[in-house]
N, C-alpha and C positions, 0 to 999 in steps of 0.2 A: 504494500500500500504506500509506503514511504517513497518507493522508486517512482510510482505513477505520479505522486504529488511533486516530486523533484523534476521529473520530465515536463510536467504541465507548467511548473514555475519557469523552467528554462525557456519553453516556448513563449510564454507571456513576456518575459524579460527581453527576449530576442525581438519580438514584434514591437515592443515599446521603444527599443533603442535603435530602430531603423534609421539609417542616414538618408533615406530617400527624400528628395525635396518635396515640399508641399506643392499641390497643383497651383498653377498661376491663375490669378484672377482675370476674368474676361474684361477687355477694355472697351468692347462694343456691346451694345444692347442686343439681346437675342430675341428674335421674333417667335411666333407660335411654331414655326417649323424648326426652330433651333439655330437657324442661320443668323449670322451677325448682320445687323442693320446699320447702314450709314446714316449719319445725321442728314435730314432732308433740309433743303434750302428753298425758300420762296421769296420772290421779289415783293416788296411792299411799297406802296405810295400812300402817303397820308399827311395829315396835319397834326402837329404836336399841340395838344390842348393844355397839358400841365405836366410838371415833373415832380417826382418825389425823391429827393436826394437821400433820405433815410433808407428807403426801400430799393433805391437804384432802379426805378421804374418810370415809364413815361405813359401817360394816357394819350392814346393816338386814335384819331378818327381816320380809319384806313379803308381803302377800297377792298375788293375781293383779294384774297391771298391764295392764289393757285387753286388747287382742289382741296386745300386744307380748311379754309374758312371763308364765309361770305363777308361782305362789307359790314363793318361794325366798329363801334367805339369801345375800346377797352384798355386796360393797363397791361403793358408789356414789360417784362424784366429786361434790363440792359446789363449784362454781365461785366463787360469791359469798361472800366472807368474812363478810358480814352474815348470810347464811343459815346458814353453818357455825356461827356463834356461837350460833344458836338451838338447836342440837342438844346433848343431854346423854345419856350412856349410861344406859340403863334407861328412857328416856322413850318413850311411844307417840306417834307423829306422823301427821298427814295432810300430804301434800306433793304436788308435781308432779314427774314424771319427764319431762324434755325429751329428745327423740330427734331427732338430726340425722344421718341416714345411719348410720354405725358409731359415732358419738359419742353419749354420753348423760350426763346429770347430773341432780342433784336440786336443786329450788328451791321457792319458795313454802311454806316450812316453817311449820307451825302445830301447837300441841299438839292431839292427837286429840280430837275431839268425844266426849262421853260416849255410849257405845253400850250 
């Protein structure tokens, strides 16, 4: 009986002391099929109505955004401080909306081209 216990203990200690590296974390979101999904990009044209410096977001009255969203006014997060600094209330902009699963944000901000 002691031999079985010692052999079992040896197996447990061997398994616990494995030097195998931990599996790497995925850097991209996986879809329902398990395939990695790239961040989607959609052009946006809209008017900046207000800014929230605390939340780093901009309330924008935007036209339709590709097949992602119809025209509407809402707050969009702006991750990059340099992009946020390009925004001013009352200005009309062209930008990119980045969509990664349920997360989205605005970047690539430029003054709107004359239309």
